[in-house]
TORKOL-874989 format. One record per residue: x, y, z negated of N, C-alpha, C in turn; residue in three letters. Coordinates in steps of 0.02 Angstrom, whole numbers. Example, Ala and Ser with C-alpha at 12.3 -4.5 7.8 and 13.67 -1.06 7.14 Angstrom:
! TORKOL-874989
[[660, -284, -390], [615, -225, -390], [660, -165, -390], ALA]
[[642, -112, -354], [684, -53, -357], [645, 2, -394], SER]
***
This chain:
! TORKOL-874989
[[42, -58, 0], [0, 0, 0], [44, 62, 0], MET]
[[26, 110, 39], [63, 173, 43], [16, 229, 25], PHE]
[[33, 269, -25], [-8, 326, -45], [31, 389, -34], ILE]
[[3, 434, 6], [34, 499, 19], [4, 549, -29], ASN]
[[44, 575, -75], [19, 622, -124], [7, 692, -96], LEU]
[[39, 709, -40], [30, 774, -10], [-35, 778, 30], ALA]
[[-58, 722, 57], [-120, 719, 95], [-166, 668, 63], LEU]
[[-230, 675, 69], [-275, 626, 40], [-280, 563, 83], PRO]
[[-225, 526, 87], [-226, 465, 127], [-199, 405, 88], THR]
[[-229, 349, 100], [-206, 285, 73], [-203, 237, 132], VAL]
[[-146, 206, 143], [-138, 159, 199], [-116, 91, 172], MET]
[[-149, 39, 196], [-129, -29, 178], [-82, -54, 232], PHE]
[[-23, -74, 211], [29, -96, 258], [54, -165, 237], THR]
[[86, -198, 284], [117, -262, 271], [190, -257, 293], GLU]
[[237, -276, 250], [307, -268, 268], [328, -315, 324], PRO]
[[378, -295, 362], [406, -337, 414], [447, -394, 382], ASP]
[[463, -442, 421], [506, -496, 397], [577, -471, 387], GLY]
[[617, -509, 351], [686, -490, 337], [727, -497, 400], VAL]
[[767, -445, 416], [809, -447, 475], [870, -491, 461], LYS]
[[880, -541, 502], [938, -585, 496], [992, -561, 543], LYS]
[[1052, -553, 516], [1109, -530, 556], [1138, -588, 595], ASN]
[[1143, -580, 660], [1168, -633, 704], [1231, -608, 739], MET]
[[1274, -654, 759], [1335, -637, 796], [1317, -610, 865], SER]
[[1360, -565, 890], [1350, -535, 956], [1415, -538, 995], LYS]
[[1408, -546, 1061], [1468, -545, 1103], [1494, -475, 1111], GLU]
[[1448, -425, 1110], [1469, -355, 1115], [1420, -312, 1076], PHE]
[[1447, -271, 1030], [1407, -225, 991], [1424, -154, 1013], ASP]
[[1372, -114, 1030], [1385, -47, 1056], [1414, -1, 1003], VAL]
[[1400, -12, 940], [1427, 31, 887], [1501, 17, 876], ILE]
[[1519, -47, 869], [1588, -66, 857], [1630, -71, 920], TYR]
[[1597, -78, 977], [1633, -82, 1040], [1668, -148, 1052], GLY]
[[1641, -201, 1023], [1672, -267, 1031], [1629, -321, 1001], GLY]
[[1657, -381, 997], [1618, -437, 970], [1609, -432, 894], PRO]
[[1553, -459, 870], [1537, -461, 799], [1524, -534, 781], ILE]
[[1557, -559, 729], [1546, -627, 705], [1518, -624, 635], THR]
[[1459, -653, 625], [1428, -655, 559], [1443, -721, 525], MET]
[[1467, -718, 464], [1481, -778, 426], [1446, -771, 359], ILE]
[[1397, -809, 342], [1364, -860, 382], [1315, -829, 431], PRO]
[[1300, -866, 483], [1252, -843, 533], [1183, -835, 500], GLU]
[[1149, -780, 513], [1083, -768, 484], [1085, -736, 415], GLY]
[[1140, -705, 397], [1147, -671, 333], [1099, -612, 329], PHE]
[[1066, -602, 272], [1019, -546, 263], [1045, -500, 208], THR]
[[1013, -442, 201], [1032, -395, 149], [1014, -420, 80], VAL]
[[971, -471, 76], [951, -497, 12], [994, -555, -11], PHE]
[[1040, -580, 31], [1086, -633, 12], [1143, -604, -29], ASP]
[[1172, -646, -71], [1228, -623, -112], [1278, -680, -123], LYS]
[[1338, -661, -143], [1390, -710, -158], [1409, -700, -231], VAL]
[[1404, -753, -271], [1425, -751, -341], [1497, -775, -345], ASP]
[[1539, -734, -374], [1610, -751, -381], [1626, -752, -455], LEU]
[[1632, -812, -482], [1646, -821, -554], [1716, -849, -564], ASN]
[[1765, -816, -535], [1834, -840, -538], [1877, -799, -584], GLU]
[[1849, -749, -617], [1889, -706, -661], [1926, -653, -622], GLY]
[[1980, -627, -651], [2019, -575, -620], [2061, -602, -562], SER]
[[2059, -567, -504], [2095, -590, -445], [2128, -531, -410], MET]
[[2180, -545, -373], [2209, -495, -329], [2170, -497, -263], THR]
[[2181, -448, -220], [2147, -447, -156], [2166, -507, -114], VAL]
[[2230, -527, -116], [2253, -585, -77], [2220, -649, -102], GLN]
[[2213, -657, -168], [2179, -716, -195], [2105, -716, -175], GLN]
[[2073, -658, -172], [2004, -654, -150], [1998, -674, -76], LEU]
[[2044, -651, -34], [2043, -669, 37], [2053, -744, 46], MET]
[[2099, -774, 6], [2110, -846, 8], [2048, -884, -15], ASP]
[[2013, -858, -65], [1953, -891, -91], [1899, -891, -37], TRP]
[[1890, -835, -1], [1840, -833, 53], [1858, -879, 111], PHE]
[[1922, -886, 125], [1943, -930, 180], [1929, -1002, 164], ALA]
***
């Protein structure tokens, strides 16, 4: 439901589905290929990292 307080309007709406990010051979913004890992990642997905204190190199090794 959307209520506009500036105007006397109430609109019933339904949200769109979650956009899944997919790999592309060419992206116009980046000017090259885009690889999504994992394929179909959404803004609602997350990664829990319970490894304690790490350096950046240890983090990169953990992701690999």
